[in-house]
C-alpha positions in Angstrom: 0.2 0.5 0.3 1.3 3.6 -0.9 2.0 5.9 1.7 3.0 9.4 1.5 4.0 11.6 4.9 4.6 15.0 4.4 7.0 17.2 6.7 9.1 20.3 7.4 6.5 22.7 7.2 5.9 25.4 9.9 5.8 29.5 10.2 8.3 31.2 8.0 8.4 35.3 7.6 8.0 36.7 4.1 10.8 36.1 2.2 12.1 33.3 4.0 12.9 29.7 2.9 11.7 26.2 3.9 12.2 23.0 2.3 9.3 20.5 2.5 9.9 16.7 2.6 7.5 13.7 1.4 8.2 10.2 2.6 7.5 7.9 -0.3 6.2 4.3 0.7 5.3 1.4 -1.1 5.9 3.2 -4.4 8.8 2.4 -6.9 8.9 6.1 -8.9 10.7 4.7 -11.7 7.7 2.3 -13.2 4.9 5.4 -12.5 4.0 8.4 -13.9 5.4 11.1 -11.5 4.5 13.0 -8.6 3.3 16.3 -7.5 2.9 19.3 -5.1 -0.1 20.7 -4.6 -1.5 23.0 -1.8 -4.8 24.4 -0.2 -5.2 27.8 1.3 -8.2 28.8 3.5 -11.5 29.1 1.6 -9.6 28.2 -1.4 -9.6 24.5 -3.8 -6.6 22.7 -4.1 -4.5 24.0 -6.8 -1.0 22.5 -8.5 2.1 24.1 -7.5 4.6 21.6 -9.0 5.3 17.9 -10.9 7.9 15.6 -11.9 7.2 13.0 -14.3 9.2 9.7 -14.7 11.9 11.6 -17.0 12.6 14.1 -14.1 10.9 16.5 -16.3 9.4 19.6 -13.7 6.1 21.8 -14.4 5.2 24.6 -11.9 2.5 27.1 -11.4 3.1 30.1 -12.6 2.8 31.8 -9.2 5.8 29.7 -7.6 7.8 29.5 -10.7 11.3 30.7 -10.4 10.7 30.8 -6.6 10.0 26.9 -5.8 12.0 23.6 -6.9 10.7 20.2 -6.9 13.0 17.3 -6.6 13.6 13.7 -5.5 16.3 11.9 -3.2 16.9 9.5 -1.1 16.9 6.9 -3.9 13.4 8.2 -5.1 12.1 7.6 -1.6 12.0 11.3 -0.7 10.1 13.9 -2.7 11.2 18.0 -1.9 9.7 20.8 -2.7 12.2 23.8 -1.9 10.6 27.1 -1.1 12.5 30.4 -1.6 11.2 34.1 -1.3 8.0 32.9 0.3 5.1 35.1 0.6 2.0 35.4 2.4 0.0 34.0 -0.7 1.9 30.7 -0.2 0.4 30.2 3.1 -1.5 26.9 2.9 -1.5 22.6 3.5 0.7 21.3 1.4 0.1 18.4 -0.3 2.1 15.7 -1.8 0.7 13.3 -4.1 1.5 10.5 -6.6 0.1 9.4 -10.1 -1.2 5.7 -9.6 -0.5 5.0 -13.2 2.1 2.6 -14.4 4.4 3.7 -17.1 3.2 2.7 -20.2 -0.5 4.1 -19.3 0.6 8.0 -18.2 -1.4 10.8 -19.3 0.1 13.8 -20.7 0.2 15.6 -17.3 1.2 13.7 -14.0 -2.3 12.8 -12.4 -2.3 12.7 -8.7 -4.5 10.0 -7.0 -2.6 9.2 -3.9 -2.3 11.8 -1.3 -0.3 12.8 1.8 -2.2 14.3 5.1 -0.5 17.7 4.3 1.7 20.2 6.1 1.1 23.5 6.9 3.2 26.3 6.0 2.4 29.7 7.3 4.1 33.1 5.7 3.9 36.2 8.1 4.8 39.7 6.8 
């Protein structure tokens, strides 16, 4: 059974940095379609932040382009989101997500189907 466990969230001042981690269990990245980070701010819908596909191609939302970096590490068992120059609009619960499809059956974009529990990021001015 796939399990995703986020960590690294917390309070930070505007202009600061945080690095989120997502422990990946029971999921072999190399034979799947990809993983992603999403976020949900209070009173808003969950939105896409960034994704990385099987070929290590990364995609970012316009709002975080140039400030956030998605990566894999620890033998592809940890998904990271490095966030720099944070602003108050980045305040949200951040979710790690995995595409359940296997390579050969991938959609044109990473399609999240398996979710972690989320980690809160709070940016103060």
